[in-house]
N, C-alpha and C positions, 0 to 999 in steps of 0.2 A: 372697916378694915382700920386698924390702929398703927399709927406711923410712930415707931419709936427707932431711934439710931443709937446704936451700940459702939463705943468708940473706946480703942484701947489707948494705952499712956501715950503712944506716938501717933495717935490720930485714927481715921477711919480703917479698917481692915481692907485689905486687898483680896480680891476672889481666888480661889484655888480650883472651882469648878466652872466648867463651859456653860454658857447660858443656852437654852433652848432657840430654836428659831423665834423670830418675832410673832408670827400668828400663835404658836403655842405659849408663848411666855404672856403676850398680852390677853389672851384666851383665860389663862390661870389668873391673872392679876384682877380681872374684870369679875372673875368667879370668887375673889377674897381669899386665893391660895396664898397665906401666909409664909410658907416655906420658900415660894416663888419670890416673893417680895423681899424676904431675906436674902436672897442669891443676888438679887438686883441690886439691893443696897450694899452688900459686901464688894460686887463688882464694880460698881460705878462712883462710890461716895467719896473716895479718896480723891480721885483726879477732879470730881465734881467740887471740891472744897477748894482745892489749888487754883482752879479756875475763877471760881467765886472769889478767891482771894485777889484776883488780878484785878477786881472792881471797886473793893471795898478797902476801908482803912485798918480794920483789925481782923485777927484770926478768929474771935468770937462772933462778929458779924459775918463774917463767911461762914461760920456753922450754922447762923441764923437763916442765911440765905439758901443752904443746902437744905435746912429742915422744910422751909417754904416751899423749897422746889417739889420736893418729895410730896408735900401736902397739895401743891398744885396738880400735880401729876395723880394721884389717887382721884381727885375730885374731876378730872378731865379725862380719864381714861375711856368713857363714852365716846368723847369726840374724838380720838386718835383715828384716822382715816387710812393710816398706812402710805401717805405719798411721801415720805421719807422714812428712812428706818426709826424705829421705836427710840434707839439709843440719840440720834440726832435730835430728835422731836423733844426728848426729856431735857436735853442739853440747851436747845434753844430756850425752854421755859426757864432753864436755870440763867441762861445770860440776861434774858429780859427782867428776871428777878433780880439778879445782881445789879445792872445797870440803874434799876429804879432805887436800890439801895443807895449806889454810889452817887447817883445824882442828889439824894437827899442829904448825903454828906459831902455835896459839893466836889464831888473826885469823878465826874463824868468823863469818859475817854473818847475822843472824836475817831470811832473806829471807821468812818467812811472816807476819811482822807488821811495822806501821807505829805504832810507840808515840809518844804525846804528847812533844813536846820534842825529836823527832829532827831530822834533817835535812830532814825532808819537810814540815815545818809553817813558818809564819811567812811574811812577805812575800816573793814571787817576784823581784820586781822594787824597785829602790831607790824609795821613795815619793815622794822628791824629783824624781823625772821626771815626775811627774804634776802637772796645774793645781790649784793650791790653791783655795779658797773664793773667792777674788777673782778668779780668772781667767775667761776668756770663756768656758771650757767645764771647771767643775770636775770633776776626777776623770779627765779625759781627756790624753792626753800632751801634755807641752810641745813636744815635737819627735817626730813619728812615727818608730819604729825601721824599721830596713832590712829588708826581707821576708828571710824565712828562707833562707840559700842553701843548696843541696844539697851534700854533701860532694864531687861531682866538679867542681863549680865552684870552691869554694874550695881543692880539692887542686891548681888549677893555679899558684897563687901559692905560692912556696915558705914564704915569711915567714910569710904567715896559717896555711899548714897547721901550721907550728911554734908559732903562738901556740896555735891550738887543740888541739894535743898535749897542749902545756903546762897549758890548762885543764881538760882531761880527767883528765889524771892529779891532779890537786888535787880533783876532785869526790869526795863520798862514794862509798863502793863501789857502792852500789845505782843511783844515778844514772848513775855510769860504766858499769858493766854495761849499763844499760837504752840509754842513747844510742850505746853501742858497737855493740849489737845492731842498734837502728833505722838511725842515720844513718851508720855505718861498715859495717856488715856487711849492711846493705840486708833485714835480716828483717822480717816484718809484725809488728803487733800481737799477733796471735794466736799466732804463733812464739813470740815473747819471753814472752809469757806461760806457754806450754808449757816453753820452756828452762827459765826462773827460777822456774817455780812460784810464779806470783804472780798477783794476780787483775788484771782489765781496768783498775778502778779505779785501784790501785796504779801499773800501768804507765802509766797516763797522766799520773799525777801526779809520777812520777819522771821521765818524759820532759819534761814542760812544765818543770819546775825546772832539769833539766839544760840544756835549751835556752837557759833565760832566762839562765842563768850565762855560757854559752859566747858568746851576743848581746851581753850586756853588757860581757864581755871584749874582743870583737872591736869594739864601738862605740867603746870607750876606746882601743884600739889605732888604730884608722884614724882616729879624731880627731886622735891625736898626731902620726900620720904625714902627715895632711893639713896 
């Protein structure tokens, strides 16, 4: 099977079709079904690219990581035993590949520890957005935030999508990786913990803080646009 990644001007295309169950998908890939492989590329490569970017210094290097990951997946298909979902297995290969490349760039990230003073501590939201002691409801929102929008709804507006993309690129590596997996790649919390080898508590903290930053930036953008 030849691995070729096709990219549009804005990056890897997102899938518009649903993939078959793991057993059918893996069987097709092992049989060298090019159409099945193309569907997997379309479905996952975009979120894989963003996750890889959390570990390496450039977009070009992240693309190389994704390419190397797919090559490793093709070579290792016979070793897949189904102990986790096929998607989780692929993403674990991606993370391992990206970590090695990041370490080579001297940009490795200590995923297994959350040390005091790092990006996971301190206020999540600007305290000025809450009512003070003299307010009618001290400690409550001055203005209630908009509900968290799903990636599918926000992707409908190109400008908003570009704002979100810019914010994600500015997030600390661990926060960017978690929100990319949860809200872009549509992984479950359990899958994210397995892929990144972090605890459930760490996953919740990182996701909460990343979403808070994105929500805050969107609120400012929409307010200015309005």
